[in-house]
C-alpha positions in Angstrom: 93.4 147.7 92.4 96.1 148.4 89.8 98.4 145.6 88.9 101.9 145.5 90.2 104.9 145.8 87.8 106.1 142.3 88.4 105.8 139.9 85.6 104.4 136.3 85.4 107.2 133.8 85.0 107.0 130.0 85.1 109.3 128.6 87.8 109.0 124.9 87.1 112.8 124.6 87.2 112.9 125.8 90.8 114.0 123.2 93.3 111.1 121.0 94.2 111.1 119.2 97.6 109.8 115.7 96.9 107.3 114.3 99.3 109.1 111.3 100.9 105.9 109.3 101.4 105.0 109.7 97.7 108.5 108.8 96.7 108.2 105.6 98.7 104.8 104.8 97.1 106.2 105.5 93.6 109.2 103.1 94.2 106.9 100.4 95.6 104.6 100.7 92.6 107.5 100.3 90.2 108.9 97.3 92.0 105.5 95.5 92.0 105.3 95.4 88.2 108.9 94.0 87.8 109.6 90.3 87.5 110.5 88.1 90.5 114.0 87.2 91.4 115.5 83.8 90.6 115.6 80.9 93.1 117.9 78.1 94.2 116.1 74.7 94.3 115.2 73.6 97.8 117.6 70.6 97.4 120.6 73.0 97.7 122.8 71.9 100.6 122.6 74.0 103.7 126.3 75.0 103.6 125.8 76.2 100.1 122.9 78.3 101.1 124.9 79.8 104.0 127.7 80.7 101.6 125.3 82.3 99.1 123.7 84.3 101.8 127.1 85.5 102.9 127.8 86.7 99.4 124.6 88.7 99.4 125.5 90.2 102.8 128.9 91.2 101.4 127.3 92.8 98.4 124.8 94.8 100.4 127.6 96.0 102.7 129.6 97.4 99.9 126.9 98.9 97.7 124.7 101.9 98.3 121.3 100.4 98.8 119.2 103.3 97.6 121.1 103.7 94.3 121.7 100.0 93.6 118.6 98.2 94.7 118.1 96.7 91.2 121.7 95.4 91.0 121.5 93.8 94.5 118.1 92.2 93.9 119.3 90.6 90.7 122.8 89.6 91.9 121.5 88.1 95.2 118.2 86.7 93.9 118.7 83.0 94.4 120.4 83.5 97.7 117.6 85.6 99.1 115.1 83.0 97.9 116.8 80.2 99.7 117.1 82.2 102.8 113.4 82.9 102.9 112.0 79.5 102.1 112.4 79.0 98.4 110.0 80.0 95.6 109.8 83.2 93.7 110.6 86.2 95.7 108.7 89.4 95.0 108.6 92.8 96.7 107.6 91.5 100.2 110.4 88.9 100.1 112.9 91.6 99.2 111.6 93.8 102.0 112.1 91.0 104.5 115.6 90.6 103.3 116.2 94.3 103.9 117.0 94.8 100.3 114.2 97.2 99.6 112.9 98.5 102.9 115.2 101.5 103.2 114.7 102.3 99.5 110.9 101.9 99.5 109.7 103.1 102.8 110.2 106.6 104.4 111.1 107.3 108.0 107.9 107.2 110.0 108.5 110.8 111.1 107.9 111.8 107.4 104.2 111.0 107.8 103.2 114.5 108.8 100.9 117.3 107.7 102.1 119.6 105.1 102.6 119.2 101.4 99.1 118.9 100.0 97.4 120.1 103.2 98.3 123.7 102.6 96.4 123.8 99.4 93.0 123.0 100.9 90.8 123.1 103.9 91.8 119.5 104.9 94.3 118.3 107.4 95.1 114.9 108.9 94.4 114.8 112.6 97.1 113.7 115.0 95.0 110.6 115.7 95.1 109.7 112.0 98.9 110.2 111.8 99.4 108.1 115.0 97.3 105.3 113.5 99.2 105.3 110.2 102.6 105.3 112.0 101.4 102.5 114.3 100.3 100.4 111.4 103.5 100.9 109.4 105.7 100.1 112.5 103.7 97.0 113.3 103.7 95.9 109.7 107.5 96.3 109.5 108.1 94.3 112.6 105.6 91.6 111.6 107.2 91.1 108.2 110.8 91.3 109.0 110.7 89.4 112.2 107.7 87.1 112.7 106.7 86.3 109.1 110.3 86.2 107.8 111.3 83.7 110.5 108.3 81.5 110.0 108.7 81.4 106.3 112.4 80.7 106.6 111.6 77.6 108.6 108.7 76.5 106.4 108.4 74.1 103.5 106.2 75.8 100.9 105.6 72.4 99.3 103.7 71.5 102.5 100.1 72.8 102.3 99.9 73.1 106.1 102.8 75.5 106.1 101.4 77.6 103.3 98.1 77.7 105.2 99.7 78.9 108.3 101.7 81.6 106.5 98.7 82.7 104.5 96.6 83.0 107.7 99.3 85.2 109.2 99.3 87.5 106.2 95.5 87.8 106.4 95.9 89.3 109.9 98.3 91.9 108.5 95.8 92.7 105.7 93.1 93.4 108.2 95.2 96.1 109.9 95.9 97.8 106.5 92.3 97.6 105.4 91.0 99.9 108.2 93.5 102.6 107.8 93.3 102.6 104.0 89.5 102.9 104.2 90.0 105.9 106.5 92.3 107.6 103.9 89.7 107.1 101.2 87.0 109.1 103.1 86.1 112.3 101.5 86.9 114.4 104.5 90.7 113.6 104.2 91.0 112.0 100.8 93.1 114.8 99.3 95.3 115.6 102.3 95.6 111.8 102.9 96.6 111.0 99.3 100.3 110.4 100.0 99.6 108.1 102.8 96.9 106.3 100.8 99.4 105.8 97.9 101.9 104.1 100.2 99.5 102.0 102.2 97.5 100.9 99.2 100.7 99.9 97.4 101.8 98.0 100.4 98.5 96.1 100.5 98.9 95.2 96.8 102.4 93.9 97.5 101.0 91.9 100.4 98.5 90.3 98.1 101.3 89.4 95.7 103.0 87.7 98.6 99.8 85.9 99.5 99.9 84.4 96.0 103.3 82.9 96.9 101.9 81.0 99.9 98.3 80.6 98.6 97.1 77.2 100.0 94.7 76.9 97.0 97.5 77.1 94.5 97.7 73.6 93.0 100.3 74.3 90.3 103.2 71.7 90.4 105.9 74.4 90.9 103.7 76.6 93.1 104.0 79.4 90.6 102.3 82.4 92.3 101.1 83.7 88.9 98.8 80.6 88.8 97.2 81.4 92.2 93.5 81.4 91.3 92.5 83.6 94.2 95.1 86.3 93.8 96.8 86.2 90.4 93.9 85.8 88.0 94.0 88.8 85.6 91.1 91.2 85.9 89.1 89.2 88.5 91.7 88.1 91.0 92.3 89.9 94.3 95.4 91.8 93.1 93.8 92.9 89.9 90.5 94.1 91.5 92.2 96.1 94.2 94.7 97.5 91.8 91.9 98.8 89.6 90.0 100.2 92.6 93.0 102.0 94.1 94.2 103.3 90.7 90.7 104.8 90.1 90.7 106.4 93.5 94.2 107.8 93.1 93.4 109.4 89.7 90.2 110.9 91.0 91.7 112.4 94.1 94.8 113.7 92.3 92.6 115.4 89.7 90.8 117.2 92.6 94.2 118.2 94.1 95.3 119.7 90.8 92.0 121.5 90.5 92.3 122.9 94.0 95.8 124.2 93.1 94.5 125.9 90.0 91.8 127.6 92.0 94.5 129.2 94.2 95.6 131.1 91.1 93.1 133.8 90.2 93.2 135.8 87.0 92.0 139.4 87.0 91.2 141.5 83.9 90.5 145.2 83.7 89.4 147.2 80.6 90.5 150.6 79.5 89.8 152.9 76.5 92.6 153.1 74.1 93.0 154.6 70.6 91.5 153.3 68.5 90.5 150.1 70.5 89.2 149.0 73.9 92.2 147.6 75.7 92.7 145.0 78.5 95.2 144.3 81.1 95.6 141.1 83.1 97.2 140.2 86.4 96.8 137.3 88.9 97.1 136.5 92.5 98.4 133.1 93.8 97.1 132.3 97.3 99.4 129.3 97.6 102.6 131.3 97.1 101.4 134.7 98.4 102.1 136.4 95.1 99.7 139.2 94.3 99.1 141.6 91.4 101.4 139.9 89.0 101.1 141.3 85.5 100.6 138.8 82.8 99.2 138.1 79.4 96.7 135.3 78.8 99.6 133.2 77.4 102.0 133.8 80.3 99.2 133.2 82.8 98.6 129.8 81.2 102.4 129.1 81.3 102.5 129.9 85.0 99.5 127.8 85.8 100.9 124.8 83.8 104.3 125.2 85.5 102.8 125.2 89.0 100.8 122.1 88.2 104.0 120.4 86.9 105.8 121.4 90.1 103.0 119.9 92.1 103.3 116.7 90.2 107.0 116.5 90.7 106.6 117.1 94.4 104.2 114.3 94.8 105.9 111.9 92.3 103.1 112.2 89.7 100.3 110.1 91.3 98.9 109.3 87.9 102.1 107.4 87.2 101.7 105.4 90.4 98.2 104.6 89.3 99.4 103.6 85.8 101.8 101.1 87.4 98.9 99.7 89.5 96.8 99.4 86.4 99.4 97.2 84.8 98.6 94.7 87.6 95.1 94.3 86.3 96.4 92.5 83.2 99.4 90.9 84.9 98.9 90.7 88.7 102.2 88.9 89.1 105.0 89.2 86.6 106.9 85.9 86.4 109.3 86.9 83.7 112.5 86.6 85.7 114.8 89.5 85.1 118.4 89.0 84.1 119.7 92.2 85.6 120.4 93.9 82.2 119.4 97.5 81.7 
């Protein structure tokens, strides 16, 4: 078949619809490597705590949460910490305080087939989607209602309280474990990558919270970064799972990219010219429906690179999410308290 007269042209600047699940996973990954928020000592009088919490509430009512999460987290840091039982407050603590939930997590209706699934012969079954939605819904309710209330009424200096809180988090972890394992199975690993990125990130954040209430932490100030079980670099729970999940994400994303490239097929025909044998090139793109697009070898490569870039933008560059997880291998919990600058 002769090539059409259309020309290959990169369209990386076209509008790209960002996958909301991947956007949530990317935000969560960035938040996990940040430092914790400041705390008010537990000796603060109750009326002072109430006043501080009121200030945070006023700030969150007047600021746009999605655009000003960092500002709110830093401004209201010590107030949130007091509200939820003292100690360093990381991602889970901020989620419980509603400071990050709307910014980090997508609407449950966003967990649907599409996006990556049209690039390959994989699709999440409705049962998989229902299970993921159920886990996220139950997790949200458990954190923001049950666990938040229990932690607010607990004394983290009391080993028995920490033991109870830790035991509750372990039950939440069990629910995440099963669905994450399903997303890592070969049959749906590529289509399930966005859901995996969110759920795996959520599990890593949960382990950071476990370090906060770790009953085995004997440090005088209960510094979560000194939790032997969770916060030990390279060999602690956070580090080990961060490494495993990052490796899986990189591997599967490379497969997704390769599948996308396979949808773009280059054709070459030869003809006799004077005085040399000539060539002409064109390509078909099964993902976009384009066919017979004339190109040179250079413009074909430009088009292919542009499509891969668009794919990365759409799914928030999973390699970047993995890179943030890999930072947790060396520093499972960052205790360098931020000052709100920058």
